[in-house]
BAVEXVO-618829 format. One record per residue (C-alpha): residue number from 0; residue in one letter; chain; x, z, y. Coordinates in steps of 0.02 Angstrom, whole numbers, plus 50000, padded with zeros to 5 digits. Each point is the difference from the previous one (the first is absolute). Example, Ala and Ser with C-alpha at 12.3 -4.5 7.8 and 13.67 -1.06 7.14 Angstrom:
BEGIN
0; A; A; 50615; 50390; 49775;
1; S; A; 50069; 49967; 50172;
REM end
This chain:
BEGIN
0; M; A; 50914; 49215; 50802;
1; Q; A; 49876; 49863; 50039;
2; G; A; 49873; 50067; 49880;
3; P; A; 49850; 49900; 49931;
4; Y; A; 49851; 49940; 50105;
5; R; A; 50103; 49993; 50160;
6; D; A; 49869; 49930; 50104;
7; Y; A; 49857; 50108; 49941;
8; R; A; 49907; 50104; 50128;
9; V; A; 49841; 50101; 49992;
10; E; A; 49874; 49980; 50139;
11; V; A; 49822; 50052; 49947;
12; S; A; 49855; 50036; 50123;
13; A; A; 49830; 49994; 49920;
14; V; A; 49830; 50087; 50018;
15; S; A; 49841; 49965; 49891;
16; G; A; 49881; 50005; 50141;
17; G; A; 49937; 50094; 50158;
18; P; A; 49896; 50155; 50001;
19; E; A; 49842; 49901; 49965;
20; S; A; 50066; 49964; 49827;
21; A; A; 50051; 50179; 49961;
22; S; A; 49850; 50032; 49887;
23; E; A; 50033; 49844; 49886;
24; R; A; 50052; 50062; 49830;
25; L; A; 50178; 50024; 49955;
26; Q; A; 50057; 49933; 49831;
27; V; A; 50129; 50087; 49892;
28; G; A; 50096; 49946; 49844;
29; V; A; 50129; 50092; 49893;
30; G; A; 50139; 49933; 49888;
31; V; A; 50122; 50097; 49887;
32; R; A; 50154; 49953; 49905;
33; N; A; 50119; 50102; 49893;
34; V; A; 50185; 49984; 50056;
35; T; A; 50082; 50111; 49873;
36; P; A; 50157; 49922; 49928;
37; D; A; 50000; 49979; 49805;
38; L; A; 50141; 50114; 49949;
39; D; A; 50001; 49919; 49827;
40; A; A; 50076; 49847; 50083;
41; F; A; 50155; 50107; 50058;
42; D; A; 50141; 50092; 49916;
43; T; A; 49995; 50187; 49959;
44; W; A; 50127; 50135; 50041;
45; Q; A; 50058; 50174; 49964;
46; D; A; 50026; 50119; 50151;
47; V; A; 50126; 50126; 49924;
48; D; A; 50004; 50125; 50143;
49; R; A; 49811; 49964; 50041;
50; N; A; 50034; 49967; 50188;
51; S; A; 49897; 49842; 49996;
52; R; A; 50147; 49895; 50055;
53; F; A; 50081; 49862; 49895;
54; E; A; 50185; 50053; 49990;
55; P; A; 50096; 49915; 49853;
56; A; A; 50157; 50096; 50058;
57; K; A; 49912; 50160; 49950;
58; G; A; 49945; 49937; 49831;
59; D; A; 49834; 49918; 50036;
60; T; A; 49961; 49869; 49871;
61; W; A; 49877; 49863; 49983;
62; Q; A; 49923; 49881; 49874;
63; D; A; 50014; 49814; 50038;
64; R; A; 49824; 49945; 49940;
65; N; A; 50017; 49818; 50049;
66; G; A; 50180; 49977; 49947;
67; N; A; 50067; 49930; 50161;
68; G; A; 50144; 50128; 50011;
69; D; A; 49936; 50080; 50160;
70; F; A; 49892; 50151; 50041;
71; D; A; 49827; 49948; 50065;
72; F; A; 49903; 50150; 50072;
73; V; A; 49855; 50033; 50122;
74; W; A; 50090; 50080; 50143;
75; L; A; 49889; 50123; 50096;
76; G; A; 49994; 49998; 50189;
77; G; A; 50018; 50153; 50110;
78; F; A; 50114; 50151; 49986;
79; N; A; 50163; 49945; 49915;
80; A; A; 50068; 49829; 49947;
81; N; A; 50038; 49970; 49812;
82; R; A; 49834; 50081; 49943;
83; P; A; 49929; 49905; 49852;
84; A; A; 49824; 50029; 49941;
85; Q; A; 49973; 50078; 49829;
86; G; A; 49817; 49991; 49985;
87; V; A; 49828; 49987; 50088;
88; Q; A; 49904; 50150; 50060;
89; D; A; 49860; 49900; 50079;
90; P; A; 49970; 49816; 50052;
91; L; A; 50049; 49914; 50161;
92; W; A; 49869; 49892; 50093;
93; A; A; 49970; 49872; 50138;
94; R; A; 49826; 50035; 50071;
95; A; A; 49917; 49888; 50130;
96; L; A; 49841; 50018; 50108;
97; A; A; 49929; 49843; 50079;
98; F; A; 49877; 50012; 50149;
99; R; A; 49893; 49865; 50078;
100; H; A; 49884; 50007; 50147;
101; R; A; 49919; 49835; 50052;
102; A; A; 50142; 49868; 49982;
103; T; A; 50150; 50120; 50017;
104; T; A; 50092; 50059; 49836;
105; V; A; 50141; 50122; 49986;
106; A; A; 50087; 50090; 49856;
107; L; A; 50092; 50157; 49976;
108; V; A; 50124; 50025; 49854;
109; S; A; 50077; 50165; 49941;
110; I; A; 50148; 49980; 49874;
111; D; A; 50074; 50142; 49900;
112; C; A; 50183; 49970; 50045;
113; V; A; 50135; 50079; 50102;
114; G; A; 49995; 49867; 50134;
115; L; A; 50007; 49806; 50025;
116; T; A; 50075; 49913; 50149;
117; H; A; 49921; 49876; 50116;
118; E; A; 50062; 49842; 49925;
119; R; A; 49916; 50042; 49830;
120; F; A; 49836; 50016; 50089;
121; I; A; 50024; 49840; 50093;
122; A; A; 50021; 49913; 49832;
123; A; A; 49842; 50074; 49936;
124; R; A; 49899; 49957; 50161;
125; L; A; 50060; 49822; 49990;
126; K; A; 49930; 49988; 49820;
127; L; A; 49836; 50079; 50049;
128; R; A; 49977; 49862; 50135;
129; H; A; 49971; 49885; 49860;
130; S; A; 49901; 50111; 49875;
131; V; A; 49893; 50082; 50132;
132; P; A; 50001; 49894; 50161;
133; E; A; 49857; 50096; 50080;
134; L; A; 50109; 50157; 50008;
135; A; A; 50031; 50041; 50185;
136; H; A; 50128; 50130; 49965;
137; V; A; 50063; 50107; 49853;
138; V; A; 50094; 50167; 50023;
139; F; A; 50110; 50061; 49856;
140; S; A; 50055; 50176; 49983;
141; S; A; 50113; 50096; 49881;
142; T; A; 49958; 50171; 49936;
143; H; A; 50183; 50045; 50001;
144; T; A; 50003; 50082; 49827;
145; H; A; 50174; 50059; 49953;
146; N; A; 49979; 49974; 49817;
147; S; A; 49963; 49814; 50002;
148; P; A; 50122; 49855; 49973;
149; D; A; 50121; 49960; 50136;
150; T; A; 49915; 49861; 50103;
151; M; A; 50125; 50000; 50145;
152; G; A; 50171; 49987; 49919;
153; I; A; 50064; 50168; 50062;
154; W; A; 49988; 50108; 49844;
155; S; A; 50044; 49882; 49854;
156; Y; A; 50168; 50019; 49908;
157; R; A; 50161; 50019; 50094;
158; P; A; 50145; 49959; 50008;
159; L; A; 49981; 49818; 50051;
160; P; A; 49926; 49884; 49938;
161; S; A; 49827; 50087; 50016;
162; K; A; 49882; 49987; 49859;
163; F; A; 49853; 49977; 50113;
164; N; A; 49851; 49914; 49912;
165; D; A; 49940; 49867; 50115;
166; K; A; 49885; 49926; 49866;
167; Y; A; 49899; 50167; 49995;
168; V; A; 49972; 49993; 50190;
169; E; A; 49936; 49820; 49992;
170; W; A; 49879; 50049; 49856;
171; V; A; 49937; 50151; 50098;
172; L; A; 49955; 49881; 50145;
173; E; A; 49924; 49880; 49889;
174; R; A; 49887; 50142; 49935;
175; A; A; 49967; 50056; 50173;
176; I; A; 49944; 49827; 50045;
177; E; A; 49884; 49998; 49847;
178; A; A; 49928; 50158; 50061;
179; V; A; 49955; 49924; 50173;
180; V; A; 49921; 49845; 49917;
181; E; A; 49890; 50116; 49891;
182; A; A; 49950; 50108; 50151;
183; V; A; 49947; 49846; 50100;
184; R; A; 49908; 49923; 49849;
185; T; A; 49901; 50163; 49967;
186; L; A; 49947; 50022; 50186;
187; Q; A; 49823; 50060; 50011;
188; P; A; 49884; 50090; 50128;
189; A; A; 50057; 50184; 50028;
190; D; A; 49955; 50154; 50094;
191; V; A; 50146; 50108; 50063;
192; V; A; 50023; 50188; 50018;
193; V; A; 50153; 50066; 50094;
194; G; A; 50080; 50160; 50050;
195; A; A; 50158; 50110; 50017;
196; V; A; 50033; 50179; 49967;
197; D; A; 50132; 50112; 50077;
198; L; A; 50129; 50047; 49862;
199; P; A; 50104; 50142; 50035;
200; P; A; 50179; 49982; 49923;
201; E; A; 49997; 50159; 49888;
202; G; A; 50006; 49942; 49815;
203; F; A; 49996; 49817; 50052;
204; V; A; 50164; 49944; 50096;
205; R; A; 50160; 50072; 50078;
206; D; A; 50093; 49931; 50150;
207; S; A; 50176; 50006; 49949;
208; R; A; 50071; 49960; 50175;
209; S; A; 49961; 50086; 50167;
210; P; A; 49893; 49996; 50094;
211; T; A; 49864; 50043; 49877;
212; V; A; 49863; 49869; 50020;
213; V; A; 49901; 49938; 49853;
214; D; A; 49858; 49871; 49973;
215; R; A; 49846; 50108; 50003;
216; V; A; 49881; 49856; 49990;
217; L; A; 49922; 49969; 49824;
218; G; A; 49901; 49841; 50032;
219; A; A; 49881; 49925; 49871;
220; A; A; 49866; 49863; 49991;
221; Q; A; 49871; 49960; 49862;
222; F; A; 49940; 49825; 49983;
223; L; A; 49822; 49988; 49916;
224; R; A; 49899; 49851; 49928;
225; A; A; 49879; 49971; 50144;
226; G; A; 49832; 50095; 49978;
227; T; A; 50058; 50095; 49850;
228; G; A; 50106; 50153; 49960;
229; E; A; 50121; 49907; 49891;
230; T; A; 50177; 50008; 50059;
231; L; A; 50109; 49842; 50013;
232; A; A; 50159; 50083; 50053;
233; T; A; 50072; 50148; 50092;
234; L; A; 50151; 50011; 50116;
235; V; A; 50105; 50155; 50035;
236; S; A; 50142; 50014; 50120;
237; W; A; 50127; 50143; 50044;
238; G; A; 50185; 50015; 50027;
239; N; A; 50116; 50074; 49876;
240; H; A; 50150; 49940; 49896;
241; P; A; 49938; 49967; 49821;
242; E; A; 50155; 50088; 49927;
243; A; A; 49921; 50156; 49916;
244; M; A; 50059; 49935; 49830;
245; C; A; 50179; 50029; 50073;
246; G; A; 50157; 49896; 49972;
247; G; A; 50046; 50087; 49834;
248; N; A; 49844; 49920; 49920;
249; P; A; 50041; 49833; 49919;
250; L; A; 49820; 49945; 49971;
251; I; A; 49909; 49869; 50096;
252; S; A; 49863; 50067; 50105;
253; S; A; 49899; 49978; 50159;
254; D; A; 50013; 50183; 50023;
255; F; A; 49853; 50089; 50087;
256; P; A; 49910; 49844; 50047;
257; H; A; 49968; 49975; 49817;
258; F; A; 49910; 50173; 49977;
259; L; A; 49907; 49975; 50166;
260; R; A; 49938; 49826; 49945;
261; E; A; 49957; 50061; 49827;
262; A; A; 49894; 50147; 50065;
263; M; A; 49910; 49899; 50130;
264; E; A; 49957; 49868; 49868;
265; K; A; 49963; 50112; 49847;
266; G; A; 49963; 50176; 50076;
267; L; A; 50069; 50171; 49956;
268; A; A; 49926; 50125; 49876;
269; G; A; 49944; 50158; 50065;
270; E; A; 49867; 50088; 50109;
271; G; A; 49989; 50021; 50184;
272; A; A; 50160; 49970; 50110;
273; V; A; 50110; 49971; 49846;
274; G; A; 49906; 49850; 49927;
275; M; A; 49926; 49841; 50063;
276; K; A; 49903; 49843; 49948;
277; G; A; 50099; 49838; 50001;
278; F; A; 49940; 49855; 50104;
279; G; A; 50018; 49883; 49852;
280; A; A; 50096; 49864; 50089;
281; P; A; 50177; 49954; 50052;
282; C; A; 50085; 50111; 50119;
283; V; A; 50134; 49931; 50118;
284; Y; A; 50130; 50118; 50066;
285; L; A; 50080; 49947; 50170;
286; Q; A; 50161; 50087; 50054;
287; G; A; 50000; 50083; 50170;
288; P; A; 50145; 50075; 50108;
289; V; A; 50136; 50058; 49888;
290; G; A; 50145; 50010; 50113;
291; G; A; 50070; 50160; 50065;
292; L; A; 50014; 50032; 49852;
293; M; A; 49835; 50036; 49903;
294; T; A; 50026; 50061; 49824;
295; P; A; 49921; 50101; 49864;
296; L; A; 50180; 50059; 49944;
297; G; A; 50034; 50179; 50029;
298; L; A; 49810; 50031; 50014;
299; E; A; 49889; 50119; 49898;
300; V; A; 49845; 49902; 49950;
301; P; A; 49857; 50098; 49913;
302; D; A; 49889; 49925; 49859;
303; R; A; 49827; 49952; 50068;
304; D; A; 49933; 50161; 49916;
305; G; A; 50140; 50114; 50065;
306; S; A; 50054; 50050; 49825;
307; T; A; 50184; 49936; 50023;
308; V; A; 50108; 49973; 50144;
309; H; A; 50123; 49859; 49974;
310; R; A; 50172; 50037; 50072;
311; E; A; 50098; 49878; 49888;
312; N; A; 49988; 49814; 50025;
313; G; A; 49921; 49892; 49871;
314; V; A; 49841; 49944; 49921;
315; G; A; 49911; 50172; 50027;
316; K; A; 50036; 50004; 50187;
317; T; A; 49960; 49806; 50013;
318; R; A; 49830; 50024; 49913;
319; A; A; 49958; 50152; 50099;
320; L; A; 50038; 49914; 50170;
321; G; A; 49901; 49839; 49954;
322; E; A; 49845; 50096; 49936;
323; N; A; 49997; 50117; 50149;
324; L; A; 50005; 49847; 50115;
325; A; A; 49859; 49921; 49907;
326; L; A; 49888; 50155; 50007;
327; R; A; 50016; 50001; 50191;
328; A; A; 49976; 49818; 50020;
329; A; A; 49850; 49992; 49892;
330; A; A; 49919; 50159; 50077;
331; M; A; 50017; 49915; 50165;
332; L; A; 49924; 49838; 49957;
333; R; A; 49854; 50095; 49920;
334; G; A; 49983; 50123; 50139;
335; A; A; 49907; 50014; 50160;
336; N; A; 50144; 49934; 50108;
337; A; A; 50007; 49832; 49910;
338; Q; A; 49940; 49854; 50111;
339; R; A; 49910; 49853; 49949;
340; V; A; 50071; 49849; 50100;
341; T; A; 49875; 49891; 50099;
342; D; A; 50134; 49890; 50080;
343; A; A; 50061; 49883; 49862;
344; R; A; 50110; 49889; 50103;
345; I; A; 50179; 49954; 49960;
346; A; A; 50137; 49983; 50122;
347; V; A; 50184; 49974; 49969;
348; V; A; 50160; 49973; 50104;
349; S; A; 50179; 49984; 49933;
350; S; A; 50161; 49934; 50069;
351; S; A; 50179; 49976; 49956;
352; V; A; 50117; 50121; 50075;
353; F; A; 50193; 50000; 50018;
354; V; A; 50081; 50173; 49985;
355; P; A; 50193; 50030; 50029;
356; I; A; 50092; 50061; 49852;
357; E; A; 50138; 50125; 50037;
358; G; A; 50004; 50126; 49853;
359; T; A; 50063; 49983; 49831;
360; F; A; 49880; 49860; 49955;
361; K; A; 50092; 49889; 50120;
362; Y; A; 50131; 49927; 49877;
363; P; A; 49892; 49982; 49845;
364; I; A; 49876; 49902; 50106;
365; M; A; 50138; 49900; 50076;
366; L; A; 50063; 49951; 49829;
367; G; A; 49822; 49966; 49936;
368; L; A; 50017; 50138; 49867;
369; I; A; 49831; 50082; 50058;
370; H; A; 49871; 49944; 50125;
371; P; A; 50078; 49828; 50017;
372; G; A; 49991; 49916; 50173;
373; W; A; 50114; 50040; 50146;
374; F; A; 49944; 49945; 50168;
375; G; A; 50146; 50034; 50119;
376; G; A; 50010; 50189; 49964;
377; Q; A; 49815; 50016; 49962;
378; A; A; 49888; 49999; 49853;
379; R; A; 49829; 49921; 49990;
380; T; A; 49853; 50113; 49959;
381; E; A; 49813; 50018; 50044;
382; V; A; 49880; 50113; 50080;
383; G; A; 49812; 49988; 49997;
384; A; A; 49837; 50089; 50022;
385; W; A; 49825; 49973; 49928;
386; R; A; 49826; 50063; 49995;
387; V; A; 49883; 49976; 49852;
388; A; A; 49832; 50081; 50005;
389; G; A; 50057; 50144; 50102;
390; I; A; 50170; 50023; 49914;
391; E; A; 50136; 49980; 50127;
392; M; A; 50172; 49978; 49929;
393; L; A; 50178; 49967; 50068;
394; T; A; 50121; 49914; 49888;
395; I; A; 50173; 50073; 50016;
396; P; A; 50150; 49916; 49913;
397; G; A; 50089; 50150; 49947;
398; E; A; 49996; 50187; 49984;
399; I; A; 49944; 50066; 50176;
400; Y; A; 50024; 50177; 50048;
401; P; A; 49824; 50094; 50015;
402; E; A; 50044; 50065; 50171;
403; I; A; 49999; 49823; 50065;
404; V; A; 49826; 49976; 49925;
405; D; A; 49923; 50172; 50046;
406; G; A; 50113; 50077; 50133;
407; G; A; 50145; 50123; 49998;
408; V; A; 50152; 49888; 50037;
409; E; A; 50139; 50118; 50065;
410; S; A; 50164; 49983; 50091;
411; P; A; 50101; 50132; 49916;
412; D; A; 50167; 50058; 50058;
413; G; A; 50142; 49909; 49909;
414; A; A; 49906; 49836; 49978;
415; D; A; 50099; 49836; 50025;
416; F; A; 49874; 49936; 50130;
417; P; A; 49936; 50140; 50115;
418; G; A; 49866; 49977; 50128;
419; A; A; 49813; 49990; 50001;
420; P; A; 49914; 49935; 49837;
421; V; A; 49977; 49813; 49991;
422; E; A; 49862; 49988; 49872;
423; V; A; 49851; 50062; 50109;
424; P; A; 49850; 50009; 49995;
425; P; A; 49972; 50037; 49815;
426; L; A; 49936; 49846; 49910;
427; R; A; 49841; 50079; 49925;
428; T; A; 49941; 50057; 50174;
429; R; A; 49980; 49818; 50042;
430; M; A; 49897; 49954; 49842;
431; R; A; 49812; 49986; 50021;
432; G; A; 49933; 49985; 49817;
433; R; A; 49879; 50107; 49908;
434; V; A; 50160; 50039; 49898;
435; N; A; 50170; 49956; 50051;
436; L; A; 50142; 49964; 49875;
437; V; A; 50183; 49957; 50021;
438; A; A; 50056; 49899; 49856;
439; N; A; 50190; 50021; 49958;
440; L; A; 50111; 49875; 49916;
441; A; A; 49878; 49869; 50053;
442; N; A; 50062; 49816; 49981;
443; D; A; 50183; 50067; 49999;
444; E; A; 50118; 50146; 49974;
445; V; A; 50117; 50030; 50147;
446; G; A; 50040; 50174; 49947;
447; Y; A; 49962; 50162; 50099;
448; I; A; 49928; 49976; 50179;
449; I; A; 50084; 50148; 50091;
450; P; A; 49962; 50051; 50182;
451; R; A; 50141; 49954; 50110;
452; T; A; 50023; 50169; 50068;
453; Q; A; 50007; 50079; 49825;
454; W; A; 50134; 49879; 49945;
455; D; A; 50147; 50103; 49941;
456; T; A; 50163; 49932; 49923;
457; R; A; 50131; 50085; 50110;
458; A; A; 50045; 50183; 50013;
459; P; A; 49936; 50121; 50070;
460; F; A; 49853; 49974; 49893;
461; T; A; 49820; 50046; 50045;
462; Y; A; 49910; 50159; 49950;
463; G; A; 50161; 50086; 49954;
464; R; A; 50039; 49885; 49851;
465; Q; A; 50180; 50000; 49935;
466; D; A; 49988; 49822; 49946;
467; A; A; 49913; 49838; 50053;
468; P; A; 49819; 49994; 49939;
469; Y; A; 49935; 49883; 49866;
470; G; A; 49901; 49855; 50070;
471; E; A; 50115; 49901; 50111;
472; E; A; 50102; 49926; 49861;
473; N; A; 49841; 49915; 49940;
474; S; A; 49939; 49938; 50167;
475; G; A; 50027; 49842; 50097;
476; G; A; 50056; 50099; 50154;
477; P; A; 49948; 50105; 50147;
478; S; A; 49909; 49862; 50093;
479; V; A; 49883; 49954; 49858;
480; A; A; 49869; 50137; 50035;
481; G; A; 49980; 49959; 50180;
482; I; A; 49975; 49815; 49974;
483; L; A; 49875; 50024; 49850;
484; H; A; 49904; 50131; 50106;
485; A; A; 49985; 49884; 50144;
486; E; A; 49949; 49856; 49899;
487; S; A; 49874; 50106; 49909;
488; L; A; 49918; 50054; 50163;
489; K; A; 49994; 49808; 50049;
490; A; A; 49915; 49962; 49834;
491; L; A; 49874; 50130; 50031;
492; D; A; 49960; 49944; 50176;
493; R; A; 49977; 49820; 49925;
494; L; A; 49886; 50064; 49869;
495; H; A; 49887; 50097; 50109;
496; A; A; 49989; 49855; 50124;
497; L; A; 49941; 49886; 49851;
498; L; A; 49871; 50124; 49961;
499; G; A; 49941; 50025; 50175;
500; D; A; 50042; 50191; 50013;
501; A; A; 50154; 49986; 50110;
502; K; A; 50020; 50140; 50126;
REM end
């Protein structure tokens, strides 16, 4: 219940300079580490009914490779518990970008995992204080891929005791730290091109819960070696659950971010709109608003050349989704609407926040099973905002509903908390960057961040449903969204004041 790092608090407020320093060159560095588990170090098993669940009572068998008398598997996170991996479809990564302007250095890390909680990132930050003391702030984010190892302790083998692999989580964070150190070590002068494109949902994302509001902002940035056309790294951000591989697929995968990154780096064969030249440098995917619930499941996704429409979940749909995203991001960065940034300043604010835990997460957190650290009915988390060379970003510690970000919060009949919407104005309307991103699962994973007036666990249910909707069971409670929304607005106000563009 106490949790580790009891006295740890985040309070960051930094800016690299005033408007007179805006033209001074930004430095950018990139670091990449593979975080795919070695399946040769684990036992193998046979899934007799091919349901991707380990069920000895149904006849599933296993091979004790290390002779310890116990089954040792890699348990996949997302979907159902007791889902052991049987192979690797594509690798998992920790990818870091470091930025420096004058004497201010910050870093952004994206990790291919289903989610990591705040105390894990606190430990990583404390280690980075010693290895990279000049680092003013680091933001960690999870891509939320549902075919990666369980990094939260929710999906590992049941019944108790859980088979959660804590050592793997520690190794992933060690690799993420290495990526940050490499990114800072390779800092060099850079030019920056940014932009965003409006992405209609057809063929890309489905909102599986009313009201229908999706993240239509596909944001991207290209970092080039100063004065040259050589790309150092690219960044792409958008909001959708990486679960196109589906729960019946037992292979480790970073899902559509893998095919997006591969295409951005290596290109796609083909002429015209179905092909593209790669940028030849690492691509970082940053997860955007995914609550609400954004998914490729149940969606028809066409191949980039339109020859095939993928209705079934799996590799085909996953590849098509990632490649289609890459085509649009690359075309935007190389098009007339891309903007070369002239204000290279860095500004960052971040603060610890305490949110009341009233939902089903309450008792596991109280007992220290997940997200350890109980503060009198509340959990400690973090909210922040930053601007780096025209890229403005809110860091949200969970899966926020897009209607909180872009508008559309409703107060439907049957909701448990009727009245006027609480989470207004929409967060993105208060952002002032050249491109405005909302990073989800940033520095924490507190679950779904649901508008209070759409919270619905008691009959009669909203929108004519016969049963309670999915989402609330994986949320901290109906008050979390309002608090995080208010704290996000405060963070933006502080950020803009630092930059001298407060209004």
